[in-house]
N, C-alpha and C positions, 0 to 999 in steps of 0.2 A: 633580575629574576623573572619579573612579569613578562618582559620581552621574550625571554627564552621559552617560557610556557606558551605564549601566543605563537611563536614560530614553530614549536613542536606540534601544537594543535593544527596549525595550518598545513604542516607537512603530513600529518596523519589524514587530514581531509583530502589533500591532494592524492595521497596514496590510495585511499578508499575510492576516490573518484576515478582513479586510473584503471581499476579493474574493469574488464569488459564482460559483457553478458554473452560470452561465446558459447559454443555448442555444449561443452562439458559443464559450464556454469549453469546453463539453462536446464540441463538434466538434474543437476544438484538442487536447483530451486524447485523444480517440479516435485522431486522426492520430499524435500523439506516441507513444501506447501501441503502435500497430501497428509503428512503427519500432523502439521499444525492446524490445518483447517478441519481435519477429522470428519465427524458426522454427527447427526442428531443434535441433542442438547449441547454437546461439547462445541459444535460448530456455532450455535447461537451464542454461547458464552464467550467464545473467541471474538465473534463480531462485536458483541456488546462491549467487551474490554477495549477493543480498538476504538470504537466510537467514543467511549468515555475518555480515553487518552486524547482523542482529537479535541473534544470539547474542553478538556482540562488545559490544553495548550492554547486553544483559540475559542474562548467562550462565545465570542461574537459570531462564530460560524453557525451557531444554532439558528441564527436568523435565516440561513439558507434552507432550513429544514422545518419551517413552521407548518407547511402543508402535510408533512409526514410525522408530526409529533416530536420534533427535535428537542422539545423541552423535557421529555421523559424517555430516556434511552431504554427503560424497562417496559414501555408500553407495547402492546401487540402491534399497534400501528407503526411504531418505529422499528420494531423487530422485523416486520414485513419489508420495510424500506432497507434496513441493514442487509437482509437476506438478498434483496434484489441487487444491491451494490456489490456484495461479495460474490454473487452468482456471476456477474459480469467480470469481476476480477479473477475469479476461479477459472473461467473459460480462457481468459487471456494467459494466465499462468500455464494452464494445460496445453496451450497452443504454442508455447515458447519455442518448441523444436520443430514447428511447422510454419516457416516464415510467411508463406502466402496466406494461410488461414489466419495467422496472427494479425497480419496487416488488415485483413478484412474485418476482424473483430475490433481492432483498435480504431479503424475508420468508422465503424458502427458506433462505438462508444464515444468517439469524438463528435459525431453528429448529435448524439443524445445530450452531450454536455455543452455544445456550442451555444444553445439558446439559454442556458442557465447562467452564463457569464460568471463562471467560477474563477476567482482570482488565482493566479499561478501559485501563490504562497500556500494555498490550501492543499495543493498536491504535495508540497513539502511537509505540511503538517500531517497529512495522511501517512506519508512515508515514515516520518518520525514516530508516529503512534504505532504503526505496524512494526517498526524496528524495536519498539519498546516492549511489545507484547510477544513477538515471536520467540525471544530467548526463553521465556517462561514455558513455552510449549515444546521447544526443541532441545533445550539444555545445551550440552557441549557440542552438539552437531550443528548448531546455528553458525552460519557464515555471513556475518554482517556485510562484508565487502561485496559478496556475491549478490546479496539482496539489494544493496544500494544500486549496483550496476543494472540488474534486471528490472528492479522497480522503476528506475529512471527510464529505461527503454519503454516500458508499458505506459508510464505517465506521460512521456513525451509524445507517444502515439495518440493518447487520448486528448492531449492538449493541441494536437495537430502540428507539433514541431518536428 
């Protein structure tokens, strides 16, 4: 029974990974992102929820954020950092349907992240956290497979892969 469950989960992961971030998927993600990321205080609450999910999965990741108050996700200093991170991610999502501009943005973000030596698994943690918070914002409109495909495109660009 356990083997069957493991095989089923592996097949589901393979299926989710098989979806591409094609033109229509990119437009879908842009629309869903606009609803999820919202504006004002809702935007701040969204970002804080994602960061709390990140630190719940990888508490040791806080060590990467000591300079920006990673020990307190509710602090103004950390909110400012979270806003900067999500501003860069927001730009990347909004440029999904503009390949040349997207590449320039991802190259810029890759340059910013290169000196920080962020382990690859933290991009996976960020994706997992985002995929945990997005359904609460989007409800039944949420498309997990589309988000995985397009997030991987963005994250691979930032990682320089």
